[in-house]
C-alpha positions in Angstrom: -6.8 1.5 23.4 -5.2 4.4 21.5 -6.6 5.0 18.0 -7.1 7.8 15.6 -8.3 8.9 12.1 -6.5 11.5 10.1 -7.5 12.9 6.7 -4.9 15.0 4.8 -4.2 16.2 1.3 -1.0 14.4 0.4 1.3 11.6 1.5 3.6 13.9 3.5 0.9 15.6 5.4 -0.9 12.3 6.1 2.3 10.6 7.4 3.2 13.6 9.6 -0.3 13.7 11.1 -0.3 10.0 11.8 3.1 10.1 13.5 2.1 13.0 15.6 -1.1 11.2 16.7 1.2 8.4 17.9 3.8 10.6 19.6 1.8 11.7 22.6 2.5 11.9 26.3 -0.5 9.8 27.1 0.7 7.1 24.6 4.2 6.3 25.9 4.7 3.2 23.8 3.8 5.2 20.6 1.4 2.6 19.3 -2.2 2.6 18.1 -4.8 0.0 17.2 -7.2 0.2 14.2 -5.7 3.5 13.0 -7.1 5.1 9.8 -5.1 7.3 7.5 -6.9 8.9 4.5 -5.0 10.6 1.7 -7.0 12.8 -0.7 -4.2 12.9 -3.3 -2.0 9.8 -2.8 0.1 10.6 -5.9 1.5 13.8 -4.3 4.1 14.4 -1.6 6.8 17.0 -0.6 10.0 16.0 -2.3 12.1 18.1 0.1 10.6 16.4 3.1 11.0 13.0 1.5 14.7 13.6 0.9 15.2 14.6 4.6 13.4 11.5 5.8 15.4 9.4 3.4 18.6 10.8 4.7 17.7 9.8 8.2 16.5 6.4 7.1 19.5 5.4 5.0 21.9 6.6 7.8 20.3 3.9 9.9 20.7 1.2 7.2 17.1 1.2 5.9 16.1 0.9 2.3 15.5 4.2 0.4 11.8 5.1 0.3 11.7 4.5 -3.5 12.8 0.9 -2.9 10.0 0.4 -0.3 7.5 2.0 -2.8 8.6 -0.3 -5.6 7.8 -3.4 -3.7 4.2 -2.3 -4.0 4.4 -0.9 -7.4 7.5 -0.9 -9.8 6.8 2.4 -11.4 9.9 2.4 -13.6 9.1 -1.0 -15.0 5.5 -0.1 -15.6 6.6 3.0 -17.6 8.4 0.7 -20.0 5.4 -1.7 -20.4 2.7 -1.0 -23.0 0.0 -2.8 -21.0 -0.9 -4.3 -17.7 -0.6 -7.8 -19.2 2.9 -7.0 -20.4 3.8 -5.6 -17.0 2.6 -8.7 -15.2 4.4 -11.0 -17.6 7.7 -9.1 -17.3 7.5 -9.0 -13.5 6.8 -12.7 -13.3 9.9 -13.4 -15.3 11.9 -11.3 -12.9 10.2 -12.7 -9.8 12.5 -15.7 -9.1 15.5 -13.4 -9.1 13.8 -10.8 -6.9 13.0 -13.4 -4.3 16.7 -14.1 -3.9 17.3 -10.6 -2.4 17.3 -10.3 1.4 13.8 -9.9 2.8 12.2 -11.1 -0.4 12.3 -14.9 0.1 8.5 -15.0 0.6 7.9 -12.7 -2.4 7.0 -9.0 -2.8 3.7 -7.1 -2.5 3.6 -6.5 -6.2 4.5 -10.2 -6.9 1.4 -11.1 -4.9 -0.6 -8.8 -7.2 0.5 -10.3 -10.5 1.4 -13.8 -9.4 -0.7 -14.7 -6.4 0.1 -18.1 -5.0 -2.1 -20.7 -6.6 -2.1 -24.1 -8.3 -1.5 -22.5 -11.7 2.2 -22.3 -12.8 2.3 -18.6 -13.1 -0.1 -17.7 -10.2 -3.1 -15.4 -10.5 -2.8 -11.9 -12.1 -5.1 -10.0 -9.7 -4.0 -6.6 -11.1 -5.2 -7.4 -14.6 -8.5 -8.7 -13.3 -9.2 -5.6 -11.3 -8.4 -3.3 -14.3 -10.6 -5.4 -16.6 -13.5 -5.3 -14.2 -13.2 -1.6 -13.7 -13.2 -0.9 -17.4 -16.3 -3.1 -17.9 -18.2 -1.6 -15.0 -17.3 2.0 -16.0 -18.8 1.4 -19.4 -22.1 -0.1 -18.0 -23.9 -0.5 -14.7 -21.6 0.7 -12.1 -21.0 -1.6 -9.1 -19.1 0.2 -6.4 -17.3 -2.6 -4.5 -16.4 -5.6 -6.6 -12.6 -5.3 -6.9 -10.5 -7.2 -4.4 -6.7 -7.8 -4.2 -5.2 -10.2 -1.8 -1.7 -10.0 -0.5 -1.7 -12.5 2.4 -2.0 -16.2 1.6 -3.1 -19.2 3.6 0.5 -20.5 3.5 1.9 -17.4 5.4 2.6 -18.6 8.9 4.9 -15.9 10.2 3.2 -13.9 12.9 3.8 -10.4 14.2 1.4 -8.6 16.6 -1.5 -10.8 15.7 -2.7 -13.1 12.9 -4.8 -13.1 9.8 -8.2 -14.7 9.2 -8.2 -14.9 5.4 -11.7 -14.6 3.9 -11.4 -13.5 0.2 -9.6 -15.9 -2.0 -8.0 -14.7 -5.2 -9.1 -16.7 -8.3 -12.1 -18.3 -6.5 -14.3 -15.5 -5.1 -15.2 -13.9 -8.4 -18.8 -12.8 -8.0 -19.4 -9.1 -8.4 -21.5 -8.7 -5.3 -22.0 -10.6 -2.0 -19.6 -12.5 0.3 -16.7 -12.0 0.9 -16.0 -8.4 1.6 -12.7 -8.8 3.5 -9.4 -8.3 1.6 -6.0 -6.6 1.9 -6.6 -4.0 -0.9 -10.1 -3.2 -1.8 -10.8 -0.9 -4.8 -14.0 1.1 -5.2 -15.5 2.9 -8.2 -17.8 5.8 -7.5 -20.4 7.3 -9.7 -18.1 10.1 -10.7 -15.8 7.5 -12.3 -13.1 7.9 -9.7 -11.3 4.9 -8.3 -10.6 4.8 -4.6 -8.7 2.2 -2.6 -8.6 0.9 1.0 -5.6 -1.0 2.2 -5.6 -3.1 5.4 -2.4 -3.7 7.2 -2.0 -6.1 10.1 1.0 -4.1 11.4 2.6 -0.8 10.3 5.9 0.6 11.3 5.7 4.3 10.6 9.4 5.1 10.2 10.6 1.9 8.6 7.7 1.3 6.1 4.7 3.5 6.2 5.8 6.5 4.1 7.2 4.2 1.3 4.0 2.1 1.5 1.8 5.2 1.1 3.9 6.2 -2.0 3.6 2.7 -3.5 -0.1 2.3 -2.9 -0.8 5.8 -4.3 1.2 4.9 -7.5 -0.6 1.6 -7.8 -4.0 3.2 -7.4 -3.1 5.8 -10.0 -1.9 3.1 -12.4 -5.1 1.1 -12.0 -7.2 4.2 -12.6 -5.1 5.2 -15.7 -5.3 1.8 -17.3 -9.0 1.6 -16.7 -9.4 5.1 -18.1 -10.8 6.5 -14.9 -9.7 9.2 -12.4 -7.6 8.5 -9.3 -9.4 9.0 -6.0 -8.6 8.7 -2.3 -6.4 6.2 -0.6 -7.3 4.9 2.9 -4.9 2.9 4.9 -6.1 1.0 8.0 -3.5 -0.5 10.4 -4.5 -3.1 12.9 -1.4 -2.2 14.9 0.6 1.0 14.2 3.9 1.9 15.8 6.0 5.0 15.6 9.4 3.4 15.5 12.8 4.9 14.7 14.9 7.7 16.3 12.2 9.8 17.8 14.5 12.6 19.0 15.7 13.1 15.4 12.2 12.7 13.9 10.5 15.3 16.1 12.0 18.4 14.4 10.8 17.0 11.0 7.3 16.2 12.4 6.9 19.6 14.0 8.5 21.5 11.1 10.6 23.5 13.6 14.0 22.7 12.1 15.8 20.4 9.7 16.8 16.9 10.8 19.9 16.6 12.9 22.9 15.4 10.9 
């Protein structure tokens, strides 16, 4: 079993370190199990590096990194909304149209945050609940781990490199402490009033998705912290199965910093 833990300052350094951990001679399939990537400042990355990576990605027909990030957090829309409630309402109105786009037929990550599948007509707004809880706890007795966000649902049947055992249920498991502890995004409040997040992925493709996912998760964490009037902390991403996909020969110069990407 090949695994690793990396801790770096920003998104770029963390992504590079994780990819290099996968790209080893003793790991010919470039995969890892239960990998951990910890990012101290998940709101920061190297824009020059990102542009180079984007150039290679779009040349191979992949979505721009900003598009990947927006499936987790629509930063441009959030900037135009005065409150989390307004953001959730506007996104829910857009959601049926967004689902018509290729790859979105089962929804988007952010859609699951503000309209989690449930019996109610509009679904469950998990984002608003987490922010409200954090505000309340920051003002009183601080409970560190009581803020859970689900992205998978029991109706998800498509499998890839494993399956999910869903424990936490949005809208039902509402106690501040106790069972369950398992969720897809778990948010923690420390005594210094910093908000941290841990995201669990069943499978992570490093070239196709991971960098954009890190960007989106960092922006989501920063938004939650801002709206709760708290400081943004560390992002930790755990992947059950991680794979360094993509054009490895063209990626290596970028990963080692020895030269620019090949045209």
